[in-house]
Every structure is written in C-alpha cells, then in structure tokens.
C-alpha positions in Angstrom: 0.0 0.0 0.0 1.4 3.4 -0.9 1.8 6.3 1.5 -1.3 8.1 0.3 -3.5 5.1 0.5 -2.3 4.2 4.0 -2.8 7.7 5.3 -6.2 7.8 3.7 -7.1 4.6 5.4 -6.1 6.0 8.8 -8.3 9.1 8.2 -11.2 7.0 7.1 -10.9 4.8 10.2 -11.1 7.9 12.4 -14.1 9.3 10.3 -16.0 6.0 10.7 -15.4 5.9 14.5 -18.1 8.1 15.9 -16.5 8.4 19.4 -14.3 11.3 18.5 -15.5 14.7 17.3 -13.6 18.0 17.2 -11.7 20.8 15.6 -8.7 21.0 13.2 -7.0 24.4 13.3 -3.9 24.9 11.1 -1.6 27.9 10.7 1.3 28.2 8.2 1.1 25.4 5.5 -2.4 25.1 4.3 -5.2 22.8 5.5 -3.0 19.8 5.0 -4.3 17.6 7.8 -8.0 18.5 7.4 -7.7 17.7 3.7 -7.0 14.0 4.4 -10.2 13.7 6.4 -12.4 15.4 3.7 -10.7 13.2 1.0 -11.4 10.0 2.9 -15.1 10.7 3.1 -17.4 10.7 6.2 -15.6 13.7 7.7 -18.9 15.1 9.0 -18.6 12.4 11.7 -15.2 13.7 12.9 -14.7 17.4 12.0 -16.8 19.9 13.9 -14.8 22.8 12.5 -11.8 23.3 10.3 -10.0 26.6 10.2 -6.9 28.7 9.4 -5.8 32.0 10.7 -2.9 33.1 8.6 -3.2 36.9 9.2 -1.4 37.7 12.4 -4.1 40.2 13.5 -6.8 37.6 13.0 -4.7 35.0 14.8 -4.1 37.3 17.7 -7.8 38.1 17.8 -8.7 34.4 18.0 -5.9 33.1 20.3 -4.4 36.2 22.0 -1.1 38.0 21.4 2.1 35.9 20.8 5.8 36.9 20.7 6.4 34.1 18.3 3.8 32.5 16.1 5.6 29.3 15.5 6.1 28.3 19.1 4.8 25.9 21.7 3.1 28.7 23.5 1.0 29.6 20.4 0.2 25.9 19.9 -1.0 25.6 23.5 -3.2 28.6 23.1 -4.8 27.1 20.0 -5.3 23.7 21.6 -6.8 25.1 24.8 -9.2 27.5 23.1 -10.5 25.1 20.4 -10.9 22.3 22.9 -12.8 24.5 25.4 -15.0 25.8 22.6 -16.1 22.3 21.7 -17.0 21.6 25.4 -18.9 24.9 25.7 -20.8 24.6 22.4 -21.4 20.8 22.2 -20.9 19.4 25.7 -24.6 19.6 26.8 -25.9 18.3 23.5 -23.6 15.3 22.9 -21.1 15.1 25.7 -22.4 11.8 27.0 -21.5 9.9 23.9 -18.7 12.0 22.3 -15.0 12.3 23.2 -14.0 15.7 22.0 -10.6 16.7 20.6 -8.8 19.7 19.2 -5.9 19.3 16.8 -3.7 22.2 15.9 -0.5 23.1 14.2 1.5 26.2 13.7 4.3 25.8 11.2 6.6 27.6 8.8 7.2 25.8 5.5 9.8 26.7 2.9 9.3 30.3 1.8 9.3 31.5 -1.8 12.8 32.8 -1.5 14.0 29.8 0.6 16.7 29.7 3.2 14.4 29.8 6.2 14.1 27.2 9.0 11.2 24.9 8.1 9.7 23.6 11.3 6.6 23.6 13.4 4.6 22.6 16.5 1.8 20.0 16.2 -0.5 18.8 18.9 -3.8 17.2 19.9 -5.8 17.7 23.1 -8.4 14.9 23.4 -10.7 12.9 25.6 -10.2 9.2 25.3 -13.7 8.6 26.6 -16.8 10.9 26.9 -16.7 13.3 29.9 -13.1 12.2 30.6 -10.3 14.5 31.6 -8.2 15.7 28.7 -4.9 14.2 27.6 -2.5 15.9 25.2 0.4 15.1 22.8 2.7 17.9 21.5 5.5 17.4 19.1 8.0 19.6 17.3 8.9 18.7 13.8 11.5 19.8 11.3 10.5 19.5 7.6 13.5 18.5 5.5 12.0 18.3 1.9 13.5 20.9 -0.5 10.1 21.9 -1.9 7.2 23.6 0.0 4.6 21.3 -1.6 6.5 18.2 -0.4 6.8 19.7 3.1 3.1 20.4 3.2 2.4 16.8 2.1 4.6 15.4 4.8 3.0 17.6 7.4 -0.4 16.4 6.5 0.7 12.7 6.9 2.3 13.4 10.3 -0.9 15.1 11.5 -3.1 12.2 10.5 -0.6 9.8 12.1 -0.7 11.9 15.3 -4.5 11.9 15.5 -4.6 8.2 14.8 -2.0 7.4 17.4 -3.8 9.6 20.0 -7.1 7.8 19.5 -6.0 4.2 19.0 -2.5 3.9 20.6 -2.7 6.2 23.7 -2.4 3.2 25.9 0.9 2.1 24.2 3.2 5.2 24.4 6.1 3.6 22.6 4.1 2.3 19.7 2.5 5.8 19.6 5.9 7.4 19.1 7.0 4.8 16.5 3.8 5.4 14.4 4.3 9.1 13.9 6.4 8.6 10.8 4.4 5.9 9.3 4.7 6.1 5.5 7.4 8.8 5.8 11.2 8.7 6.2 13.5 10.6 8.5 14.9 12.2 5.4 11.6 14.1 5.1 10.6 14.8 8.7 12.5 14.9 12.0 10.7 14.9 15.4 13.1 16.3 18.0 10.6 16.7 20.9 7.5 14.9 22.1 5.5 15.6 25.3 2.7 13.4 26.5 0.6 14.8 29.4 -2.8 14.3 31.0 -4.8 11.4 32.4 -4.0 8.8 29.8 -0.2 9.5 30.1 0.0 9.9 33.9 2.4 6.9 34.1 4.6 8.0 31.1 8.1 9.4 31.8 8.7 11.9 29.0 12.4 11.4 29.3 11.9 7.8 28.1 10.0 9.2 25.2 12.9 11.6 24.4 15.2 8.6 24.5 12.8 6.7 22.2 12.9 9.5 19.6 16.7 9.1 19.3 16.7 5.3 19.7 14.4 4.8 16.7 16.0 7.5 14.6 13.2 10.0 14.6 15.8 12.6 15.7 19.5 12.7 16.1 19.2 14.3 19.5 16.7 15.1 22.3 17.0 17.1 25.5 15.4 17.4 28.9 16.0 19.7 31.9 16.7 19.1 35.6 13.0 19.4 36.2 12.5 16.3 34.0 10.6 18.3 31.4 11.5 17.6 27.8 12.9 20.6 25.9 12.9 21.5 22.2 16.6 21.7 21.4 16.6 24.6 18.9 14.7 26.9 21.2 17.0 26.1 24.2 20.2 26.4 22.2 19.3 29.5 20.2 21.8 32.3 20.5 23.5 30.8 23.5 27.2 29.9 24.2 27.2 26.1 24.6 29.4 24.1 26.9 29.0 20.4 26.7 30.6 17.5 28.6 30.2 14.0 27.2 30.4 11.1 29.6 28.8 7.9 31.0 27.8 9.7 34.3 27.4 6.2 35.8 27.4 7.8 38.3 28.3 11.5 38.0 31.4 12.0 40.2 33.0 15.0 41.8 35.4 14.9 38.8 32.6 15.4 36.3 31.3 18.4 38.2 34.8 19.9 38.7 35.5 19.5 35.0 32.3 21.5 34.2 33.0 24.2 36.7 36.6 24.7 35.7 35.6 24.7 32.0 32.8 27.2 32.6 35.2 29.7 34.3 37.6 29.4 31.3 34.7 29.5 28.8 33.2 32.6 30.4 36.6 34.4 30.1 36.6 34.1 26.3 35.8 37.5 24.8 33.6 35.7 22.2 31.3 34.5 25.0 30.9 38.0 26.6 27.3 39.0 26.9 26.0 35.5 26.0 24.0 33.3 28.2 26.0 30.1 28.8 24.2 26.8 28.6 25.9 23.8 30.2 25.0 20.4 28.9 25.8 16.8 29.8 25.6 14.5 26.9 24.8 10.8 26.9 25.4 9.1 23.5 23.3 6.2 22.3 26.5 4.2 21.9 27.2 4.7 25.6 23.6 3.9 26.7 23.7 0.7 24.6 27.1 -0.2 26.2 28.0 -2.5 23.3 24.6 -4.2 22.9 21.4 -3.3 21.1 19.2 -2.7 24.1 19.1 0.3 26.4 18.6 -0.5 30.1 15.9 1.9 30.9 16.3 1.7 34.7 20.0 2.5 34.3 19.2 5.4 31.9 16.7 6.9 34.3 19.1 6.4 37.3 21.7 8.5 35.4 19.1 11.0 34.3 17.8 11.4 37.9 21.4 11.8 39.3 22.2 14.5 36.7 19.0 16.2 37.5 19.9 16.2 41.2 23.0 18.1 40.1 20.8 20.7 38.3 22.1 19.7 34.9 20.4 19.6 31.5 20.8 16.4 29.5 21.3 16.0 25.8 20.8 12.5 24.4 22.5 12.1 21.0 23.3 9.6 18.3 26.4 11.6 17.3 29.3 9.4 18.4 31.8 11.5 16.3 32.5 14.8 17.9 32.3 16.6 14.6 28.7 15.5 14.2 27.9 16.8 17.7 29.6 20.1 16.8 27.7 20.4 13.6 24.4 19.8 15.4 25.1 22.5 17.9 26.5 25.0 15.4 23.3 24.7 13.3 21.3 25.9 16.3 23.3 28.7 17.7 25.7 31.4 16.5 27.4 31.4 19.9 30.8 29.9 20.8 30.8 26.2 21.4 33.1 24.4 23.9 33.4 20.7 24.5 34.7 19.5 27.9 36.8 16.3 28.0 39.6 14.7 29.9 43.1 13.9 28.5 42.1 10.3 27.8 39.3 11.5 25.5 41.7 13.8 23.8 44.0 10.9 23.1 41.1 8.9 21.7 40.4 11.9 19.4 44.0 11.5 18.0 43.4 7.8 17.3 43.1 7.7 13.5 40.9 4.6 13.6 38.2 6.8 15.2 37.8 8.7 12.0 37.8 5.9 9.4 34.2 6.6 8.3 35.2 9.9 6.6 37.0 9.8 3.2 39.5 12.4 4.5 40.1 10.6 7.8 41.3 12.6 10.8 42.0 15.7 8.8 38.5 15.9 7.5 37.1 15.1 11.0 39.2 17.9 12.6 38.3 20.3 9.8 34.7 19.8 10.6 35.1 19.9 14.3 37.1 23.1 14.6 35.8 25.1 11.7 33.6 27.4 13.8 36.5 28.1 16.2 35.2 25.4 18.6 37.4 24.9 21.7 38.2 21.8 23.6 38.5 22.3 27.4 40.8 19.6 28.6 41.0 18.3 32.2 44.3 16.7 33.2 44.7 13.0 34.1 46.9 11.0 36.5 49.2 8.4 34.9 51.9 6.6 36.9 51.7 9.2 39.7 52.3 11.9 37.1 49.8 14.6 36.0 49.3 14.7 32.2 48.0 18.0 30.7 47.4 19.3 27.2 51.0 20.6 27.4 52.6 17.3 28.4 50.4 14.8 26.6 52.1 12.7 23.9 50.5 11.7 20.6 52.0 9.7 17.8 55.0 11.2 16.0 53.2 11.5 12.7 50.3 13.4 14.3 52.4 15.7 16.5 52.6 18.5 13.9 48.8 18.4 13.7 48.5 18.5 17.5 51.0 21.4 17.7 49.1 23.3 15.0 45.8 23.0 16.8 47.3 23.8 20.2 49.0 26.8 18.6 45.7 28.2 17.2 44.1 27.9 20.7 41.8 24.9 19.9 42.8 23.3 23.2 42.3 25.0 26.5 44.1 23.4 29.4 42.1 23.4 32.7 44.6 24.4 35.3 42.0 25.2 38.0 41.5 21.6 39.0 41.5 19.7 42.3 44.5 17.4 42.4 42.7 15.1 45.0 40.1 14.3 42.4 42.4 13.0 39.7 42.6 9.4 40.9 38.7 9.1 40.9 37.2 7.0 38.1 33.5 6.3 37.5 34.1 2.6 37.0 35.8 2.3 40.4 33.0 4.2 42.1 30.5 1.9 40.4 32.3 -1.2 41.7 32.3 0.1 45.3 28.6 1.1 45.5 27.3 -2.5 46.0 30.1 -3.4 48.3 30.8 -2.7 52.0 33.4 -0.1 50.8 31.9 3.3 51.6 34.8 5.3 50.3 32.7 5.9 47.1 30.5 8.4 49.0 33.2 11.1 49.0 33.8 10.5 45.3 30.4 11.8 44.2 28.5 15.0 44.9 26.4 14.9 48.2 23.1 15.1 46.3 24.2 12.1 44.1 25.3 10.1 47.2 22.0 10.8 48.9 19.9 9.8 45.8 21.9 6.6 45.2 21.2 5.6 48.8 17.6 6.5 48.9 16.7 4.9 45.5 19.1 1.9 45.7 20.8 2.8 42.4 23.6 0.6 40.9 23.1 -2.2 43.4 23.3 -0.2 46.6 21.9 -2.2 49.5 19.5 0.1 51.4 19.3 -2.1 54.4 22.8 -1.3 55.4 
C-alpha cells in the first residue's frame, strides 16, 4: 500500500469511528491535515470545524497575542481555546456519547525565497472517553524536503498519524511514538521533541519518550532539563554559548562536576562569550547507553538522568558518536561559541586515526569539521603513573604531533589548570564497583546530592538495608 492510500485509510478509520469529534486548526502550511479527512469521506462524523488564521491580526484576535507565532506557547493557546469551545458549544448536547478533541499546528514551511528554517509545532488535546479529563500530545517537527509542496504533504501525513495514534494507541506510548512517521522517512521529517501529558499518560516518563525518539531514529538528539521536562533543542540552544561534557555519568562524580565548573570559568573568560548566556549540557550518547549491545537498560538510563537532574544539569541524548557531528548539530542551532569539555584520555582517543575511518578524509576531514567554527576543547588533566598529564605534556604519535601542535598553537585546546588534584585518581568505574560493596569510600567521590539519591533509591546495586 502506498503512503497516500495508507494515510487515507487511517483518516477513514477515524471518520468512521463516531467516538471522536472535534476541531482541526492549522496555521502556516495550508489545511493539509484537514484535507485528508475530507478526501477520505465521512468527515462530518469527525470534524466539527476546520480553520486557518494566517493573518497575524486575525490569529491574535482568536488566540491572543504571541511573541512568536511558530512556538509551543502559540500551539498551546490554540489547543486550549479550540478544545474548550467544543466543550462549551457541544458538551450539553452530545457530551455523554462523544469524546472531544482539538488538533492544531503552527508551522513555517519553505518560503518562496527559501533559506528559512522549516519547522513547526503540532498537537492534539483529546478525551479518550466521553466526559473524561483531557490528555495531550505535543511534538516539534523539522521539515526536510526541499520543496514547499512536499513539506506540506509530509506535514499532513504526520498530522493524520498523530491523531490516529492519540485515538488508538494512547495506551501504548512507545508504539504511539513509532507510528508518527508511518509512510514517511527521517529524510523528510525529523521529530526532536514529544511531550505526553494528561490522564492517559500519567504513568509516562517523557524522558523515556525523548530517548525513544533518538533510539528509533526520529531525531539525532533530544533534550530534557533538571525538572524532568522535555525541551525543544533549537529553542533552548538558540543564540547561547554552549558548553557540553560527554560522559557515561554512571554515576556522576565530583570529577565530572569539577570539569564542568573549571571549564565554565575558562569559557566565560573568552571574549567571544561575553554578553552571551552560557548553557551547560551533559551529553549521553546512544553508543554509551547501549554499552556494546542493542538494548538500552531503561532503569539504568533513568538512574543516570535522575542523578544528573539532582546536580541541576540539562541532559542531551544524541546519536552523534563522532565529535564533529555533535559540533555540527550545535552549530546549526546557535551562532554562539561552542566548547566541549573532556579529559586527557578522551583527547588521546580523538587522536586515534581509527576513530575517523568513516570519513574519506580521515582525521584531517574530521578535525576540519570539528574546529571550523572556532570550537574549543576544554581539557581536564589525568593522572598516569603518579604523574599529572595535561594538554601541554600529553604525547601523541610522531606523525600526528605536527597536527597536534598546530591545533594547540591556534588555541583549539584550553588546558584546565583550575582543577582539584585530589580528584584526579577518581574514576567512575571504580565508584561503580564500590557502591554495591561494603566499601563506603565511594561516598566522598560523588557530589552529596548524588550520594543521597543513590542511597535512597538503591541505584547501581546499593543495598539500602545497610
């Protein structure tokens, strides 16, 4: 079955199911979602109202003033107003047998001149049963087709998928997420944020949904804050100076925190960062979360996420194992300075040529991509054979030494001198081994809030009875 036929079948299934009745409101790329329901036939059983409000004055009159029209705030205003209107106008007459919904999107597709970011917010607020409390799904999409008509077509398909998933898959959150790109490819649409709220999703942890987006390839990265709320990366990263530390954080140690603090001081002193808000990120890669296998241990992931949240840190999940891909992702979303925090061992790994074999130009191409926007590496020293190794004393292979010296000379490496020598012997893997044992020395190797949470929640095999 082709994409059109399959999407039409989903729209028809919704039209023929008389439980759901509501509004479709679309701003920015035509009535692409509503069109599928009218094409399928029987739309009178589903669509109470279909509308557009392209003129900003009209949109403001209907939904209230907005600073940004393509934003989560505007989408929420649309969903709340249209859903409430359905209850007010139709609740008495048919509320006992009808589950009401409001679907909305606010998007910007490719303009006539081109060059603009093509993205949007899509959502549905719905009752799963008559007279029920509302549940809601909100997603942020990036439209990747080169032509506006194709972007509009893809948007329509995603919208039908979202409504179908809300009505028929709300009890299976993971299948719901997977179904959003039915009959599309990630080359056409990227979904980099999803948020499920309300009574039907009361047991859903949206951080797991963020993980799912990256895990199944709907997005290359996802983000959530220390309050557990999922974030839309482009909005969070926009115009900020970005400092990111990659790690396993299993568990976060005092070394991880000291690395970030030392790097932040050096980063803030850079004239290019002056006047910019600095956003500090901790990055977990899918390769690290899979730990050599195909399956992600969700309890382990949530333990790490909770511990990073306890430290007040924002988490980025990415499928960008190569540093240059991470750098490109960040550079596309901010015009601010980017810094990556790492220890000397990671710097040595970066100078392992086998790590860059996927690129035709090898390590030279990789480094060209990594450092092209004047990105800086903030490097924390390590202890080797009782000797402190820094960016100034580290040794790379003879053939790569000229490359190392060139990058060091142009300021690509920033040595972190403001470190705590007592922390250098601490390694996450040693801490992890001690947590389930009777050796309590690990407690001083992690921040107090991390120690407390590990004990209270029994993370990483800690025996709470002790």
